[in-house]
DRENFI-856386 format. One record per residue (C-alpha): residue in three letters; x, y, z. Coordinates in nm, 3 decimals, decimal comma, m for minus. Each point is the difference from the previous one (the first is absolute). Last residue first. Example, Ala and Ser with C-alpha at 12.3 -4.5 7.8 and 13.67 -1.06 7.14 Angstrom:
BEGIN
PT  SER  1,367  m0,106  0,714
PT  ALA  m0,137  m0,344  0,066
This chain:
BEGIN
PT  LYS  4,159  5,931  0,261
PT  VAL  m0,284  m0,166  0,187
PT  LEU  m0,372  0,077  m0,025
PT  GLN  0,011  0,204  m0,321
PT  PHE  m0,299  0,210  m0,100
PT  ILE  m0,247  0,076  m0,280
PT  TYR  m0,344  0,156  0,061
PT  GLY  m0,308  0,009  m0,218
PT  PHE  m0,274  0,177  m0,190
PT  SER  m0,193  m0,152  m0,291
PT  ILE  m0,156  0,079  m0,337
PT  ASN  m0,108  m0,275  m0,235
PT  ARG  m0,137  m0,026  m0,355
PT  GLN  m0,100  m0,353  m0,086
PT  PHE  m0,071  m0,205  m0,311
PT  PHE  m0,152  m0,347  0,008
PT  PHE  m0,005  m0,301  m0,229
PT  PHE  m0,264  m0,272  0,017
PT  ASP  m0,076  m0,355  0,110
PT  GLN  m0,321  m0,162  0,122
PT  SER  m0,131  m0,293  0,200
PT  ALA  m0,315  m0,079  0,193
PT  SER  m0,109  m0,250  0,264
PT  ASP  m0,299  m0,187  0,135
PT  ALA  0,041  m0,351  0,143
PT  THR  0,141  0,152  0,320
PT  SER  m0,350  0,130  0,073
PT  THR  m0,018  0,334  0,182
PT  THR  0,004  0,176  m0,334
PT  THR  0,256  0,161  m0,237
PT  ARG  0,343  m0,125  0,108
PT  ILE  0,262  0,080  m0,264
PT  ASP  0,241  m0,279  m0,098
PT  SER  0,175  0,062  m0,334
PT  MET  0,101  0,360  0,059
PT  ASN  0,261  0,117  m0,252
PT  ILE  0,124  0,358  0,026
PT  TYR  0,242  0,166  m0,243
PT  GLY  0,190  0,319  0,065
PT  THR  0,048  0,372  m0,031
PT  LYS  0,141  0,263  0,233
PT  ILE  0,063  0,372  m0,037
PT  GLU  0,156  0,143  0,313
PT  GLY  0,038  0,325  0,196
PT  GLN  0,207  0,007  0,318
PT  VAL  0,029  0,252  0,282
PT  PHE  0,293  m0,031  0,234
PT  PHE  0,129  0,072  0,348
PT  HIS  0,341  m0,126  0,115
PT  ASP  0,313  0,131  m0,174
PT  PHE  m0,092  0,368  0,053
PT  PHE  m0,282  m0,025  m0,257
PT  THR  m0,046  m0,295  m0,235
PT  LEU  m0,191  0,047  m0,328
PT  ASN  m0,079  m0,335  m0,164
PT  VAL  m0,101  m0,030  m0,365
PT  GLY  m0,167  m0,305  m0,146
PT  GLY  m0,002  m0,321  m0,197
PT  LYS  m0,202  m0,315  0,047
PT  PHE  m0,029  m0,360  m0,109
PT  SER  m0,246  m0,263  0,118
PT  VAL  m0,080  m0,367  0,044
PT  GLY  m0,315  m0,144  0,159
PT  PHE  m0,131  m0,314  0,162
PT  GLY  m0,324  m0,176  0,092
PT  SER  m0,299  m0,009  0,233
PT  VAL  0,122  m0,005  0,358
PT  HIS  m0,326  0,072  0,188
PT  PHE  m0,130  0,282  0,216
PT  ASP  m0,374  m0,011  0,072
PT  ASP  m0,323  0,112  m0,159
PT  TYR  m0,201  m0,293  m0,136
PT  ARG  m0,349  0,085  m0,126
PT  GLU  m0,311  m0,208  0,035
PT  LYS  m0,122  m0,084  m0,348
PT  SER  m0,202  0,253  m0,201
PT  LEU  0,157  m0,120  m0,327
PT  LEU  0,343  0,109  0,130
PT  THR  0,044  0,264  0,269
PT  SER  0,372  0,058  0,045
PT  ASN  0,204  0,206  0,245
PT  THR  0,352  m0,136  m0,034
PT  LYS  0,252  0,062  0,276
PT  PRO  0,315  m0,037  m0,200
PT  TYR  0,333  m0,168  0,080
PT  LEU  0,182  0,002  m0,333
PT  ILE  0,353  m0,139  0,019
PT  GLY  0,341  0,134  m0,090
PT  ALA  0,245  0,122  m0,260
PT  GLY  0,194  0,323  m0,048
PT  PHE  0,249  0,167  m0,232
PT  ALA  0,126  0,348  0,076
PT  GLU  0,140  0,319  m0,157
PT  LEU  0,107  0,313  0,186
PT  ILE  0,131  0,349  m0,079
PT  ASN  0,118  0,200  0,300
PT  VAL  0,013  0,378  0,041
PT  GLN  0,172  0,062  0,331
PT  ILE  m0,046  0,311  0,213
PT  LYS  0,188  0,155  0,289
PT  LYS  0,318  m0,208  m0,007
PT  SER  m0,013  m0,057  m0,374
PT  ASP  0,279  0,239  m0,106
PT  TRP  0,021  m0,007  m0,379
PT  LYS  0,231  m0,216  m0,207
PT  PHE  m0,225  m0,076  m0,299
PT  TYR  0,038  m0,378  0,033
PT  ASP  m0,015  m0,045  0,376
PT  GLY  m0,257  0,281  0,023
PT  LEU  m0,234  m0,201  m0,221
PT  ASN  m0,043  m0,246  0,288
PT  ASP  m0,061  m0,345  m0,145
PT  VAL  m0,238  m0,263  0,147
PT  ARG  m0,041  m0,357  m0,125
PT  SER  m0,283  m0,196  0,157
PT  ILE  m0,081  m0,360  0,089
PT  GLU  m0,363  m0,045  0,098
PT  PHE  m0,204  m0,241  0,210
PT  ASN  m0,376  0,004  m0,024
PT  VAL  m0,337  m0,007  0,175
PT  TYR  m0,253  0,115  m0,263
PT  ASN  m0,324  0,063  0,189
PT  LEU  m0,297  0,056  m0,232
PT  GLY  m0,194  0,133  0,298
PT  ASP  m0,183  0,043  0,224
PT  THR  m0,173  0,080  m0,326
PT  HIS  0,044  m0,306  m0,216
PT  GLU  m0,324  0,028  m0,194
PT  PHE  m0,274  m0,202  m0,167
PT  GLN  m0,375  0,053  m0,018
PT  LEU  m0,167  m0,252  m0,227
PT  PHE  m0,339  m0,100  m0,144
PT  ASP  m0,244  0,205  0,203
PT  GLU  0,254  0,283  0,018
PT  ASP  0,005  0,040  m0,377
PT  ILE  0,200  m0,161  m0,279
PT  TYR  m0,167  0,020  m0,341
PT  ILE  0,084  m0,304  m0,208
PT  PRO  0,101  m0,069  m0,358
PT  ALA  0,044  m0,368  m0,090
PT  ASN  0,335  m0,167  m0,057
PT  ASP  m0,174  m0,337  0,013
PT  TYR  m0,221  0,000  0,308
PT  ILE  m0,193  m0,297  0,134
PT  GLY  m0,282  0,112  0,222
PT  ASN  m0,121  0,084  0,347
PT  PHE  0,000  0,363  0,113
PT  GLU  m0,375  0,012  0,070
PT  SER  0,051  m0,321  0,200
PT  LEU  0,081  0,187  0,318
PT  PRO  m0,322  m0,093  0,185
PT  GLU  0,041  m0,292  m0,062
PT  ASP  0,302  m0,223  m0,051
PT  LEU  0,291  0,117  m0,211
PT  ASP  0,140  m0,137  m0,324
PT  ILE  0,235  0,261  m0,149
PT  TYR  0,214  m0,080  m0,307
PT  GLY  0,306  0,116  m0,191
PT  ASP  0,094  0,313  m0,202
PT  ILE  m0,103  0,355  0,084
PT  THR  0,073  0,325  m0,186
PT  ALA  m0,011  0,342  0,165
PT  ARG  m0,227  0,302  0,050
PT  GLN  0,035  0,216  0,308
PT  GLN  m0,228  0,080  0,292
PT  SER  0,261  0,022  0,273
PT  VAL  0,367  0,054  m0,075
PT  MET  0,195  m0,267  0,186
PT  VAL  0,179  0,161  0,292
PT  TYR  0,367  m0,060  0,079
PT  LYS  0,157  0,182  0,295
PT  MET  0,376  0,024  0,047
PT  HIS  0,193  m0,061  0,322
PT  ASP  0,352  m0,044  m0,135
PT  VAL  0,180  m0,172  0,285
PT  GLY  0,372  m0,005  0,068
PT  VAL  0,324  m0,191  0,028
PT  SER  0,339  0,141  m0,087
PT  ILE  0,340  m0,072  m0,149
PT  ASN  0,255  0,271  m0,073
PT  TRP  0,266  0,079  m0,257
PT  HIS  0,206  0,316  m0,061
PT  ASP  0,232  0,026  0,303
PT  ASN  m0,037  m0,375  0,052
PT  PHE  m0,201  m0,218  0,239
PT  TYR  m0,246  0,286  0,041
PT  TYR  m0,301  m0,109  0,208
PT  GLY  m0,372  0,050  m0,055
PT  ILE  m0,341  0,069  0,152
PT  ARG  m0,307  0,071  m0,214
PT  ALA  m0,353  0,141  0,008
PT  VAL  m0,237  0,098  m0,282
PT  THR  m0,358  0,117  0,049
PT  GLN  m0,342  0,018  m0,160
PT  PRO  m0,209  0,181  0,261
PT  ILE  m0,200  m0,187  0,270
PT  THR  0,286  m0,212  0,132
PT  ILE  0,154  0,281  0,209
PT  SER  m0,320  0,073  0,189
PT  GLY  0,117  m0,026  0,362
PT  PRO  0,340  0,147  m0,083
PT  ASN  m0,175  0,325  m0,109
PT  LEU  0,189  0,191  m0,268
PT  TYR  m0,208  m0,101  m0,302
PT  VAL  m0,333  m0,014  0,182
PT  GLY  m0,003  0,311  0,219
PT  ALA  0,200  0,179  m0,267
PT  ASP  m0,288  m0,052  m0,242
PT  TRP  0,063  m0,038  m0,371
PT  PRO  m0,268  m0,202  m0,174
PT  THR  0,071  m0,376  0,014
PT  GLN  0,092  m0,136  m0,340
PT  ARG  m0,156  m0,323  m0,116
PT  ASP  0,187  m0,174  m0,281
PT  GLU  m0,156  m0,101  m0,329
PT  ALA  m0,127  m0,311  m0,172
PT  ALA  m0,110  m0,108  m0,347
PT  VAL  m0,087  m0,359  m0,091
PT  ASP  0,140  m0,119  m0,332
PT  TYR  m0,154  m0,347  0,006
PT  LEU  m0,229  m0,153  0,262
PT  THR  0,072  m0,370  0,047
PT  PHE  m0,233  m0,278  0,109
PT  ASP  m0,029  m0,313  0,212
PT  TYR  m0,319  m0,043  0,200
PT  ASP  m0,180  m0,245  0,232
PT  ASP  0,272  m0,139  0,226
PT  GLY  0,213  0,312  m0,039
PT  LYS  0,235  0,179  m0,238
PT  PHE  0,036  0,364  m0,103
PT  SER  0,243  0,140  m0,261
PT  LEU  0,060  0,376  m0,036
PT  ASP  0,183  0,111  m0,316
PT  SER  0,166  0,335  0,074
PT  TYR  0,019  0,345  m0,160
PT  THR  0,311  0,192  0,104
PT  TYR  0,028  0,166  0,338
PT  GLN  0,074  0,349  0,132
PT  ALA  0,136  0,099  0,338
PT  LYS  0,050  0,311  0,215
PT  ASN  0,231  m0,045  0,295
PT  TRP  0,069  0,136  0,346
PT  GLY  0,294  0,026  0,235
PT  TRP  0,207  m0,152  0,277
PT  TYR  0,376  m0,044  0,011
PT  PHE  0,275  m0,196  0,167
PT  TYR  0,377  0,003  m0,020
PT  PHE  0,298  m0,193  0,126
PT  LYS  0,365  0,080  m0,060
PT  GLY  0,289  m0,247  m0,007
PT  LYS  0,138  0,120  m0,334
PT  ASN  m0,136  0,344  m0,088
PT  GLN  0,322  0,195  m0,052
PT  THR  m0,044  0,261  m0,271
PT  LYS  0,331  0,116  m0,146
PT  PHE  0,011  0,376  m0,045
PT  ASN  0,251  0,061  0,277
PT  SER  0,239  m0,246  m0,168
PT  GLU  0,017  0,232  m0,301
PT  ILE  0,121  0,291  0,213
PT  THR  0,266  m0,211  0,172
PT  THR  0,119  m0,147  m0,330
PT  THR  0,018  0,348  m0,151
PT  GLU  0,195  0,134  0,299
PT  ILE  0,246  m0,292  m0,012
PT  THR  0,045  0,040  m0,376
PT  THR  0,052  0,379  0,035
PT  GLU  0,262  m0,054  0,272
PT  GLN  0,181  m0,260  m0,212
PT  SER  0,001  0,234  m0,303
PT  PHE  0,118  0,295  0,207
PT  GLY  0,286  m0,207  0,139
PT  GLU  0,095  m0,123  m0,346
PT  ILE  m0,010  0,354  m0,143
PT  SER  0,213  0,134  0,286
PT  PHE  0,255  m0,282  m0,028
PT  GLY  0,037  0,064  m0,372
PT  VAL  0,036  0,378  0,045
PT  LEU  0,273  m0,050  0,261
PT  LEU  0,183  m0,249  m0,221
PT  CYS  m0,013  0,234  m0,299
PT  PHE  0,139  0,291  0,206
PT  LEU  0,288  m0,214  0,132
PT  LEU  0,090  m0,105  m0,356
PT  ALA  m0,001  0,363  m0,119
PT  LYS  0,215  0,109  0,294
PT  ASN  0,249  m0,283  m0,066
PT  MET  0,030  0,101  m0,365
């Protein structure tokens, strides 16, 4: 009887000790998978390709007030050339994205950046015009009262683009999740992160516009606001270097676009945009 009791006690203590050891080991292993981003900074630089919905373009001045409906536009991609894309002296020529951010939580970060898109109204397109034009000679060929009339837009009537560029300066708040934290794989050499973000900011375009043969205005000007959402995948190597692919969409409203050298002349428009971005960056922690 005493031998049987002693045997049971020994087995019980062994099982308990093994269970505690296994729990400690499991906790240690699981803790190794936990991504710790809080307090880290990051920055990246990359390029974008953009698409835009049709837009209603409204123009106002001392001698005209009209709207062009359903105007088409496209971006302007710079052909690949390493001397352009990788040259710091020509960084604003391609369509670019740049951002710097800070993790205030292991999963959440705030950032500020610029989406340098380019918006070019398609030349020689048909649209609908509503309003009036009452110009002095020699531009009176465009004069008239228009009531949803068809019009052919050519360079004599209007050239309109934000090509240096359609600059969306915005703040974002992002959620980032390392899949390794959930699937329990070692993420020291490579992390696969899923990210989602909401952003808002201002439009600071440099609009190149030639309207009704008037002298063009081509300078930077705060023209409106934008909001955006994005999702993407981030691959981080050795805890520091990363490549990030994003799909981004948003709404832009520009109610105060400068079109000529006269402050009496202005334009307005709003539209949705869709972006595909690729960027390269670095993440680091200043103080642990």
